[in-house]
N, C-alpha and C positions, 0 to 999 in steps of 0.2 A: 504493500500500500504506500509506503514511504517513497519508494522509487517511482511508482506511478504518479504520485502527486508532484514529485520533483520534475519528472518528464513533462507533465502537463503545464507546470509553471514556466519551465524553460521554453516550451513551445508557444505559449501565449505571449511571452515577452519577445521571442524571436519574430513573431508575426507583426509586431509593432516596432521592430528595429532595435530592440534592446537585447542585452546579453546578461545572463546570470553568472557571476564569477565569484571566486573566493575573495574575502576581504583583504587577504595578504597579497593579491595580485595587483601589479601596477598597470593601469590602463591609460590614464591621462598623464600629460606632461607634468601637471601639478604634483601628482603622487611620486613621479620619478625625481622631481626637484626636491621634494620633502625628504625623500630617502637620501639624497646627496647631502642635504643639510644635516641629517642625522649622522652621516658619516664624517661630518666636520668640515664640509666645504664652506669657505667664508671668503668670497671675492671682495676686493676693494671696488671693482667696477664691473657692472654687467653691460656687455656689448650686445645690442640687438640690431642685426642687419636685416632689413626688410620689415619695417615697423608698420607700414600702411597707415591708416588713420585711426586704428583702434589699439595698436600696441600689443604687448604680450603680458597681460596682467599677472598670469601665473608665474612668469619669470621674475617680474619686478617684486611681487609679493613674497616670493620665496627668500629673497635676499634684501630685506628692508633697510639694512644699514649700508648697502652698496650704492655708489653713484651710478648714473646711467650714461652710456654713450650710445645714442640712437642714430641710426643711419638709414635714410629713406630717400630714394631718388625722385619720387613723384612730387612735383612742386605743389600739387593740390593738397598735400599732407603737411605742409609747413606749419600750419596753425596747431595741428595735433602734436608735432614734435616739440614745439614751444611749450605747449600746455604740460606735457609729460615732464619735461626737464625742469620747468619752473616750479612744479609741484614737488619735485623730488631732489633735484640737484644733478649736475653733470653737464653733458653737451648734446646738442641736437644738430646734425649735419645733413644737408640736403644735396647728396651726391649719390652716384652709382659706384659700387665697388667691383673691382675686377683684378686681373693679374697685372695690369699696367697702371701707372700712376700719372697718366697725362692724357690729354685729349678729351673727346666727347664720345657719346654713344647714344643710339636711339632707344628710348624707352617706350615700349608698347603697353598701353593701358586698356583694360577691359572697361568700356564706358558704362555698362550696366552694373559693374562690380568694381568701382574705381579703386578699391584697396588692392586689387590684383593687377600686377604689372610685371614685365619681364624685359631684360635686355637681350635675351636670346632671339635669334632670328625666328620670326613667326611664319609658319607655313600657311598655305591657303586653307587648310582644314581648321585653322584656329582663327577664324574671322571675327571672333568676339573681341579680340584685341584690336580695336579699330581707332584708337586715339594714340597719337605719337608725339613724344616730346624729345628734344635734343638736350641731354643732360651731361654734366661734367663727370668724367671718369677718374676715380682715385683708387689707390690700393689702400688696404687697411693699415699696412705698415707705414706708408707715407702719410696717411692721415694722422696716425698716432704720433709720428715723429714731429709733425707740425704742432700738435697739441702740447707735446712735451717741451719743445724748444721755444715756442711762441705762444704760450698760454695766456693770451690777452683777448678780451672780447673784440671781435672784428679782425683778428689775425688771419682768419681763413676767408675773409671777404664775405660776400653775400651767401656763401655756402653754409656758414655757421649761423644757424637759425636761432639758437638759444644757448646761453651759458650761465651756469650758476655754481658758485663755489670754486675751490681750487681743484686742479686736476690731480687725481689720486693714483692713477696708473694701476698696475697689476698688484696681485693676481686677478685674472679675469675669468668670468664665465661668458662664453660666446655662443650666441644663437644666430643661425643663418637660415633664412627662408626667402629665397630670391627666384623661385620658379624656374629651376634648372641651371642657374649660374653659380651654384655652390662651389664647384671645383675651381672656377676662376677666382672666386673670392679667397679660397684657401691658398691658391698660388700666390696671391698678393699679400698674404698674412703670415709668412714664414717666421718672421721675428716675433710677431704678436703671439703666435701659437706657443712659443716657448714659455710664455707667462700665463697660458690658459690652463686651468685645472680641468675644466669641462667644456666640451663643444657640443651643441645641439644643432643638428641639421635636419631640415625637412627633406626627405628622400623621395623622389618620384619614381614610380615603376613603369610609367608610360611616357612617351615622348621621344626625346633624343636618346638612342641607345648608347651613345658615347658618354652619357651622364647618368647612367642607371645606378641602382643600388650597389652592385658589385664594384663599379669603378669608383664610386664615392668612398666605399670602405677601403679599397686598395689605396686610394690617394691619401686618406687619413692615416693609414699605417705608415706610408712613406714619411709623414710628418711626425710620427711617433705616437699616434693615437690608435686605440682599438675600441671596438664596439662594446658598450657596457650595458645598454638597456634599449628596448624598443617600446615606444608608447605612441598614443595619438593616431592610431590607424584610421584612415578614411577610405571609404569605398566609393567607386565610381557610380554616378547616377545611371550611366549607360547600362551596366550589367551587374553591378554590385561586387565586382572584383576589387581586390585591394589596389588602391590607386596611389597612396602615399602613406608615409609614417614618419614619426620623429625618431631619429637615431641619436642616442646619447653616447658620446665618445669621451674616454678619459685617457690620460697619459699611460702608455703601455707599461712603463716602469715607475709609475707614481704610487703614492701611498694607498690609493684605492685598489691597487692590483698587487699588493704585497703578499697576500695570503691566497694560494691557489687550491686550498682544500675545499671539498664539497660540503663537509660538515665538521663540527668540532669533534675532536677525538673523545 
């Protein structure tokens, strides 16, 4: 009877898009971040690359004592960047991040969902990205170098949307969600990654095969990071197959990976 009741409840929930899981399982990004806090992760600065207009509240809430470095290329999100920074402390910068630290790039924006944008080349089958902006291209290493050496309001020109408090630097927790450009962001963040305790990347399973989950994981290993947790799974509306997830990476030889036992002796 107990098994039948459990099966009925699971079926009823599944029919409505819900899933019954054990309380110990981590499903959402907030639970993964809380687990990291419990393990002693304490960044000076949280770096959020791909803020859109709504930010990443679970990331900011997990580390309330950390300052924010918020990076978003869509100029329509400048007011949101300013609001987040002035409420919390840190810096808000309106640029695109990539492997290079100069030039400009075309940002394609989904007009019906303006928080969604990409600097990747948009194919004909992605016609929803129908608004285009030319934005400045920076690398994360170059951006932080400017913040460290010239930490004055206005030192980054009009790209610096908001600034509050002194620049605190690392250690960092880094989150990257840029609709397929994550590998390029990492290529321009080699120095910054050395000061990162945790990196969270939204990994896409569809789209450009050169930027799929396997290549993201391989690229992160090249920078000294390994997969630590998987949360935030989202399924495609098209067929309900897994479309993306949040991959949590930690330093391969860092404190979070010192003990390789499965359980205590």
